[in-house]
MITORDREN-120502 format. One line per field, with one value per residue: residue in one letter; x negated, y, z negated of N, C-alpha, C, O in turn. Coordinates in pm, whole numbers, padded with zeros to 5 digits. Layout:
MITORDREN-120502
residuo: [A,...]
n.X: [X,...]
n.Y: [Y,...]
n.Z: [Z,...]
ca.X: [X,...]
ca.Y: [Y,...]
ca.Z: [Z,...]
c.X: [X,...]
c.Y: [Y,...]
c.Z: [Z,...]
o.X: [X,...]
o.Y: [Y,...]
o.Z: [Z,...]
This chain:
MITORDREN-120502
residuo: [M,S,A,N,F,E,A,K,K,Q,I,V,E,E,I,K,E,K,I,K,A,S,K,S,V,V,L,V,K,S,C,G,L,T,V,A,E,D,T,E,M,R,R,E,F,R,K,N,N,V,E,Y,K,V,L,K,N,T,L,I,R,R,A,F,N,D,L,G,I,T,D,F,D,S,D,L,N,G,P,S,T,V,A,F,G,Q,D,E,T,S,A,A,K,V,I,V,E,S,G,K,K,Y,E,D,K,V,S,I,K,S,A,Y,I,D,G,S,K,V,D,A,N,G,V,K,A,L,A,S,I,P,S,K,E,T,L,I,A,M,L,L,T,V,L,Q,G,P,V,S,S,F,A,R,V,I,K,A,I,A,D,K,Q,Q,A]
n.X: [-05335,-05422,-05264,-05443,-05681,-05657,-05685,-05935,-06041,-05964,-06094,-06392,-06389,-06383,-06611,-06802,-06725,-06799,-07068,-07147,-07108,-07210,-07545,-07720,-07699,-07668,-07763,-07670,-07774,-07488,-07443,-07274,-07174,-07036,-06690,-06665,-06931,-06943,-06745,-06852,-07065,-06952,-06764,-07053,-07112,-06915,-06923,-07196,-07112,-07111,-06974,-06893,-06882,-06702,-06756,-06726,-06969,-06995,-06803,-06957,-07217,-07127,-07015,-07233,-07414,-07237,-07282,-07571,-07728,-07941,-08090,-08007,-07959,-08065,-08071,-07818,-07700,-07542,-07377,-07316,-07244,-07178,-07327,-07243,-07380,-07339,-07581,-07938,-08070,-07865,-07717,-07932,-08074,-07825,-07836,-08087,-08122,-07901,-08000,-08214,-08125,-07880,-08065,-08116,-07884,-07790,-07965,-08159,-08102,-08152,-08174,-08017,-08132,-08147,-08126,-08272,-08383,-08483,-08662,-08619,-08817,-08882,-08681,-08686,-08861,-08750,-08542,-08706,-08754,-08666,-08356,-08195,-08080,-08292,-08488,-08471,-08459,-08665,-08873,-08816,-08850,-09181,-09170,-09116,-09261,-09509,-09456,-09296,-09524,-09618,-09455,-09475,-09739,-09715,-09527,-09716,-09905,-09735,-09662,-09905,-09982,-09806,-09860]
n.Y: [04905,05241,05531,05737,05613,05485,05704,05749,05579,05586,05771,05750,05547,05716,05921,05723,05692,05897,05898,05709,05795,06038,06224,06330,06389,06623,06708,06995,07278,07459,07770,08039,08144,08413,08453,08574,08526,08234,08177,08308,08140,07855,07925,07922,07653,07562,07631,07554,07261,07117,06962,07102,07011,07003,06771,06467,06471,06172,06015,06042,05917,05703,05610,05594,05427,05202,05175,05014,05192,05356,05578,05817,05879,06034,06280,06365,06556,06797,07070,06989,06984,06868,06821,06755,06658,06628,06603,06562,06835,07046,07099,07122,07325,07555,07547,07615,07885,07965,07946,08150,08343,08389,08340,08266,08152,07916,07623,07337,07009,06712,06492,06249,06125,05961,05682,05697,05835,06222,06420,06849,06935,06841,06870,07100,07166,07007,07195,07386,07279,07333,07299,07088,07159,07366,07203,07100,07262,07378,07219,07140,07354,07370,07103,07216,07420,07364,07264,07509,07653,07518,07507,07826,07821,07651,07837,08071,07953,07838,08156,08274,08134,08219,08478]
n.Z: [-14884,-14901,-14723,-14687,-14656,-14434,-14287,-14321,-14201,-13986,-13877,-13915,-13698,-13482,-13488,-13457,-13165,-13112,-13136,-12975,-12729,-12722,-12578,-12763,-13087,-13309,-13641,-13832,-14105,-14173,-14340,-14524,-14286,-14135,-14052,-13773,-13702,-13696,-13491,-13256,-13239,-13234,-12910,-12799,-12789,-12716,-12399,-12368,-12315,-12592,-12855,-13129,-13478,-13802,-14065,-14334,-14487,-14581,-14410,-14168,-14237,-14300,-14040,-13899,-14009,-13969,-13700,-13794,-13806,-14059,-14074,-14158,-14366,-14595,-14480,-14491,-14660,-14935,-14733,-14387,-14033,-13752,-13398,-13113,-12800,-12438,-12284,-12337,-12430,-12462,-12702,-12909,-12808,-12813,-13104,-13207,-13105,-13230,-13485,-13493,-13439,-13682,-13877,-14186,-14227,-14032,-13938,-13894,-13992,-13842,-13570,-13364,-13126,-12784,-12893,-13166,-13412,-13443,-13563,-13742,-13622,-13383,-13270,-13194,-13048,-12825,-12751,-12621,-12393,-12034,-11894,-11669,-11443,-11416,-11397,-11176,-10979,-10980,-10951,-10665,-10532,-10550,-10416,-10156,-10092,-09943,-09739,-09646,-09569,-09386,-09177,-09106,-09045,-08806,-08632,-08597,-08455,-08194,-08126,-08081,-07819,-07687,-07648]
ca.X: [-05417,-05348,-05259,-05551,-05799,-05651,-05693,-06032,-06088,-05963,-06182,-06494,-06374,-06413,-06735,-06872,-06713,-06868,-07217,-07204,-07058,-07307,-07681,-07779,-07630,-07748,-07743,-07668,-07696,-07485,-07356,-07317,-07146,-06866,-06584,-06727,-07033,-06899,-06692,-06937,-07148,-06856,-06797,-07158,-07145,-06810,-07011,-07282,-07035,-07108,-06837,-06914,-06734,-06734,-06721,-06739,-07100,-06959,-06751,-07089,-07300,-07019,-07001,-07390,-07408,-07161,-07339,-07677,-07856,-07922,-08231,-07955,-07863,-08099,-08007,-07646,-07735,-07534,-07330,-07292,-07221,-07234,-07292,-07228,-07401,-07333,-07726,-08074,-08130,-07769,-07686,-08087,-08147,-07744,-07837,-08196,-08082,-07801,-08120,-08318,-07947,-07827,-08191,-08106,-07783,-07824,-08085,-08144,-08167,-08189,-08095,-07973,-08160,-08194,-08131,-08369,-08395,-08570,-08694,-08664,-08981,-08868,-08516,-08689,-08943,-08679,-08480,-08802,-08723,-08549,-08216,-08227,-08106,-08340,-08623,-08488,-08539,-08845,-08900,-08776,-08979,-09277,-09199,-09053,-09362,-09618,-09299,-09305,-09654,-09717,-09409,-09561,-09870,-09684,-09492,-09796,-10008,-09677,-09635,-10045,-09979,-09701,-09911]
ca.Y: [05014,05396,05588,05820,05542,05400,05803,05825,05483,05646,05933,05670,05495,05869,05993,05619,05700,06028,05914,05660,05852,06150,06185,06388,06429,06757,06746,07093,07306,07607,07816,08179,08258,08449,08390,08640,08450,08116,08164,08320,08010,07745,07983,07884,07531,07508,07668,07453,07144,07036,06959,07089,06956,06994,06616,06507,06324,06057,05958,06071,05844,05576,05595,05579,05271,05099,05124,04996,05342,05425,05700,05944,05861,06161,06426,06399,06600,06910,07126,06915,06984,06802,06879,06625,06695,06549,06601,06597,06949,07134,07129,07205,07512,07649,07535,07683,08018,08001,07975,08295,08458,08370,08319,08172,08063,07783,07499,07167,06888,06600,06482,06123,06130,05856,05562,05685,06007,06321,06552,06910,06975,06767,06895,07236,07139,06969,07311,07499,07196,07383,07208,06946,07172,07398,07107,07040,07359,07379,07052,07175,07506,07273,07037,07344,07567,07304,07286,07622,07667,07432,07612,07922,07837,07608,07953,08119,07884,07915,08290,08322,08050,08257,08592]
ca.Z: [-14878,-14895,-14618,-14698,-14679,-14351,-14194,-14306,-14123,-13824,-13837,-13910,-13600,-13386,-13470,-13435,-13053,-13043,-13155,-12885,-12589,-12675,-12566,-12872,-13236,-13382,-13754,-13870,-14199,-14152,-14452,-14519,-14199,-14177,-13934,-13649,-13663,-13659,-13390,-13172,-13226,-13169,-12816,-12712,-12816,-12587,-12307,-12321,-12357,-12696,-12927,-13276,-13607,-13990,-14132,-14438,-14526,-14633,-14313,-14074,-14338,-14308,-13900,-13817,-14115,-13894,-13618,-13754,-13768,-14155,-14096,-14182,-14544,-14669,-14434,-14492,-14848,-14893,-14607,-14283,-13933,-13635,-13237,-13025,-12684,-12346,-12261,-12498,-12481,-12513,-12846,-12954,-12762,-12868,-13223,-13239,-13095,-13310,-13558,-13467,-13468,-13810,-13991,-14299,-14196,-13951,-13971,-13803,-14034,-13816,-13481,-13314,-12980,-12718,-12970,-13254,-13522,-13411,-13694,-13665,-13539,-13273,-13204,-13214,-12933,-12724,-12717,-12514,-12245,-11933,-11811,-11562,-11307,-11395,-11336,-11049,-10888,-10999,-10870,-10555,-10505,-10558,-10259,-10074,-10067,-09819,-09571,-09593,-09529,-09276,-09068,-09102,-08941,-08674,-08537,-08594,-08365,-08122,-08150,-08033,-07755,-07568,-07645]
c.X: [-05344,-05345,-05411,-05654,-05757,-05701,-05836,-06111,-06101,-06073,-06322,-06516,-06436,-06509,-06827,-06886,-06753,-07008,-07216,-07179,-07139,-07467,-07724,-07669,-07692,-07710,-07751,-07657,-07631,-07344,-07387,-07170,-06985,-06814,-06607,-06844,-06997,-06780,-06748,-07038,-07088,-06838,-06951,-07154,-07029,-06873,-07078,-07230,-07073,-07007,-06881,-06832,-06796,-06682,-06824,-06862,-07060,-06896,-06888,-07159,-07219,-07028,-07141,-07387,-07324,-07203,-07504,-07756,-07840,-08058,-08177,-07903,-07943,-08098,-07892,-07610,-07620,-07428,-07409,-07243,-07264,-07218,-07344,-07268,-07437,-07498,-07797,-08078,-08013,-07781,-07805,-08064,-07974,-07798,-07982,-08166,-08028,-07897,-08128,-08216,-07928,-07891,-08166,-07964,-07736,-07966,-08077,-08179,-08253,-08155,-08079,-08036,-08196,-08193,-08238,-08381,-08503,-08558,-08686,-08705,-08915,-08746,-08566,-08773,-08837,-08593,-08566,-08780,-08671,-08458,-08274,-08222,-08241,-08508,-08598,-08506,-08662,-08924,-08885,-08818,-09113,-09302,-09142,-09159,-09442,-09534,-09341,-09432,-09689,-09595,-09446,-09654,-09863,-09597,-09587,-09888,-09860,-09639,-09797,-10031,-09905,-09785,-10056]
c.Y: [05121,05429,05660,05742,05473,05564,05811,05663,05539,05740,05850,05651,05605,05910,05898,05662,05789,06016,05810,05746,05982,06105,06237,06423,06490,06767,06862,07163,07493,07614,07950,08234,08286,08433,08428,08527,08334,08080,08214,08203,07873,07796,07912,07751,07485,07535,07580,07306,07094,07086,06943,07099,07016,06873,06651,06420,06199,05950,05947,05943,05689,05519,05543,05430,05176,05083,05090,05121,05355,05537,05797,06002,06006,06237,06453,06405,06780,06975,07078,06982,06945,06815,06782,06680,06588,06502,06589,06724,07093,07187,07161,07320,07582,07635,07619,07843,08088,08072,08102,08364,08540,08353,08232,08107,07949,07740,07383,07085,06779,06604,06311,06133,06033,05744,05567,05850,06067,06439,06704,06964,06957,06801,07075,07253,07062,07051,07381,07420,07280,07253,07143,07048,07327,07343,07127,07141,07428,07327,07078,07336,07444,07231,07131,07405,07483,07351,07392,07671,07680,07451,07738,07940,07739,07727,08031,08096,07925,08065,08303,08252,08126,08427,08581]
c.Z: [-14850,-14760,-14556,-14671,-14509,-14268,-14191,-14202,-13957,-13759,-13863,-13746,-13453,-13396,-13445,-13207,-13017,-13083,-13011,-12703,-12590,-12631,-12662,-12957,-13268,-13552,-13842,-14027,-14157,-14301,-14457,-14403,-14208,-14038,-13791,-13585,-13612,-13537,-13226,-13132,-13199,-12997,-12768,-12738,-12718,-12482,-12271,-12321,-12450,-12788,-13074,-13391,-13711,-14005,-14251,-14415,-14544,-14464,-14167,-14128,-14283,-14137,-13833,-13915,-14028,-13804,-13594,-13759,-13987,-14198,-14151,-14273,-14585,-14621,-14434,-14670,-14836,-14759,-14502,-14145,-13852,-13477,-13211,-12892,-12534,-12292,-12391,-12524,-12511,-12608,-12901,-12937,-12793,-13050,-13262,-13253,-13211,-13493,-13609,-13503,-13634,-13905,-14048,-14321,-14144,-13945,-13931,-13931,-13948,-13655,-13448,-13160,-12912,-12801,-13087,-13350,-13482,-13539,-13653,-13610,-13366,-13208,-13130,-13054,-12829,-12700,-12636,-12413,-12146,-11910,-11726,-11459,-11283,-11351,-11223,-10955,-10913,-10912,-10653,-10452,-10521,-10414,-10179,-10047,-09922,-09696,-09561,-09441,-09390,-09130,-09034,-09023,-08754,-08603,-08530,-08448,-08176,-08080,-08059,-07893,-07653,-07582,-07509]
o.X: [-05235,-05415,-05469,-05753,-05847,-05766,-05888,-06222,-06183,-06115,-06402,-06604,-06508,-06538,-06938,-06987,-06763,-07077,-07302,-07240,-07148,-07510,-07828,-07564,-07807,-07617,-07833,-07558,-07691,-07248,-07493,-07091,-06881,-06879,-06582,-06850,-07013,-06741,-06707,-07081,-07156,-06896,-06935,-07246,-07043,-06901,-07055,-07321,-07088,-06964,-06902,-06735,-06908,-06568,-06910,-06864,-07136,-06944,-06896,-07156,-07275,-07045,-07151,-07349,-07362,-07189,-07569,-07862,-07727,-08104,-08251,-07839,-07865,-08127,-07849,-07553,-07630,-07410,-07530,-07171,-07384,-07105,-07446,-07185,-07525,-07528,-07754,-08089,-08044,-07835,-07787,-08038,-07992,-07788,-07972,-08176,-08060,-07880,-08083,-08220,-07945,-07839,-08177,-07936,-07649,-08064,-07969,-08294,-08372,-08110,-08143,-07950,-08296,-08295,-08297,-08384,-08610,-08468,-08734,-08655,-08907,-08716,-08504,-08746,-08883,-08525,-08504,-08784,-08575,-08492,-08396,-08317,-08272,-08603,-08686,-08567,-08729,-09008,-08943,-08807,-09181,-09382,-09103,-09145,-09435,-09543,-09427,-09434,-09741,-09624,-09448,-09670,-09932,-09598,-09566,-09927,-09884,-09573,-09780,-10083,-09932,-09743,-10125]
o.Y: [05120,05367,05650,05813,05402,05538,05863,05664,05539,05768,05921,05702,05572,05965,05939,05662,05803,06117,05846,05735,06044,05990,06174,06474,06447,06843,06851,07129,07596,07549,07994,08326,08234,08408,08351,08469,08314,07967,08176,08180,07783,07715,07833,07714,07385,07425,07517,07223,06975,07201,06838,07173,07066,06853,06735,06319,06114,05843,05854,05851,05590,05399,05469,05327,05058,04966,05104,05125,05361,05565,05880,06106,06099,06331,06556,06336,06858,06887,07098,07074,06961,06820,06726,06763,06503,06385,06598,06750,07202,07295,07264,07407,07703,07740,07693,07912,08191,08168,08155,08443,08652,08344,08118,08028,07883,07815,07325,07098,06754,06709,06242,06153,05981,05681,05462,05962,06008,06512,06727,07049,07035,06757,07144,07337,07080,07009,07455,07484,07327,07135,07139,07058,07376,07402,07172,07116,07517,07365,07030,07384,07533,07270,07059,07464,07535,07432,07409,07698,07763,07421,07760,08035,07742,07705,08102,08178,08002,08071,08355,08330,08105,08500,08680]
o.Z: [-14793,-14679,-14448,-14657,-14465,-14167,-14092,-14150,-13865,-13647,-13801,-13677,-13358,-13290,-13411,-13136,-12895,-13068,-12930,-12597,-12484,-12642,-12676,-12918,-13274,-13579,-13934,-14092,-14128,-14342,-14412,-14425,-14250,-13937,-13698,-13477,-13491,-13508,-13117,-13019,-13148,-12924,-12676,-12665,-12648,-12435,-12168,-12327,-12421,-12803,-13135,-13405,-13716,-13964,-14279,-14344,-14497,-14426,-14088,-14047,-14236,-14113,-13735,-13859,-14027,-13769,-13490,-13697,-14037,-14308,-14203,-14287,-14608,-14694,-14382,-14754,-14741,-14676,-14494,-14183,-13835,-13429,-13251,-12852,-12523,-12266,-12506,-12644,-12558,-12627,-12968,-13020,-12800,-13114,-13360,-13354,-13271,-13568,-13710,-13597,-13682,-14016,-14003,-14412,-14200,-13946,-13937,-13973,-13964,-13609,-13528,-13074,-12962,-12774,-13114,-13300,-13475,-13582,-13542,-13538,-13272,-13096,-13048,-12968,-12716,-12606,-12560,-12308,-12208,-11909,-11708,-11382,-11175,-11300,-11149,-10851,-10860,-10831,-10556,-10339,-10470,-10329,-10086,-09940,-09810,-09605,-09475,-09321,-09315,-09014,-08913,-08946,-08653,-08482,-08432,-08365,-08084,-07977,-07949,-07814,-07535,-07492,-07484]
């Protein structure tokens, strides 16, 4: 076997490991970006713990197929980049924001989230969900409300009895 074949085989194994380790894998079409725009977009991905790579479609397809996933064969045509997210929403958020910022240069093809394929509209909907930290803060605010109100009522009763 040739060295080139072995190198490609190794890359496919790395892609498979990244797919398994990621909570979201988003396929992106990005073309026509300037170097400055691409650098800025990559910076946003890094800030959000998302690995963004330009990979050959055939290698991505092979990695998915080796994992028993054939849903993405039709999406892996034309220019493709891949965003591997550590959570379900961060990659989608960065891509949707980049799509708004760079209009026709960046668009979502599809995503692999929680073991299933999600189309572009599903990824956009996913991007609108607040982050886990924000949701926890919202929950704590809701839970804290009744306790705070109860504490104020008790304090008001105690103040009234002292007067």
